[in-house]
N, C-alpha and C positions, 0 to 999 in steps of 0.2 A: 553432451546433451543431458538434461536433467530429468529426473523422475518426479512424479507428483507427491511422493511421500517423503521427500527430503526435507530436512529442517532448514528454515531460512538462515539460521545462524551458522550452518556448516557449509553451505554451497555458495550462496550469494554474498558478496561483500555487504556489510552493513550500510555502506554508502549508497548502494543501489536501492536498498529498501528505504533508506532515509529520503532519497531523491523521489522515489515513487510516492511516499506519503506527503512530501512537500508539494508535488504536482497535484495531488488530490486536494490538499488544503487550498491550493491556489485556484482550483476550479476544474481541473482535469477529471475526466471520467476514469474509473478504474481500468477500463479497456485501454484508454490512451496511456495511462501511467504504466501499464503492463506491456505496452508496445515499445518501450525504451529498449535499446540494444542491451542484451544481457539480463533483462528482467525476467522474472518467473511468469508463467501463464496466469491468467485471471483465476482459473480453477485452483491452481496451486496456492495463489495468494489467499483466496477465501478458505481453503483447507487449513492453511497456517493460522489464519485469523481465528478459526473455530477451535484450534487446539493450543494456541499460545496466548495466554492472558495478557502478557505485556504488549504483544503485537496488536491484539484486539483493542486494547486501550488506546494505543497510539493511532490506530486506524479510526477509532471513534473520535478522537481529538481532531484528526485531519478532516473528517466529514463535518464536524461541528464548525471548524474554521471555514470550510467551504460554504456552508449554509449561511454563516454569519457574514461572510464577504459578499455573498450574492443578495441577501435579503434584508440585512440590518443596515439601515442608513443612520449614521451618527451625525 
């Protein structure tokens, strides 16, 4: 079991974080992305986003992609 203060780079495989961000970019909610087997909790993900600039940037990119896919028609 994980604790909320663990670093995403030490406990969860990068592939899990990558898949979560891909889910968000494709339209999934954070709650749904965090429901993946082996994924961190939503609270943990947001704590990491608040303390890790690289992850925060990747999350912001995923949210921008989600918004673009939902609302921008080309």
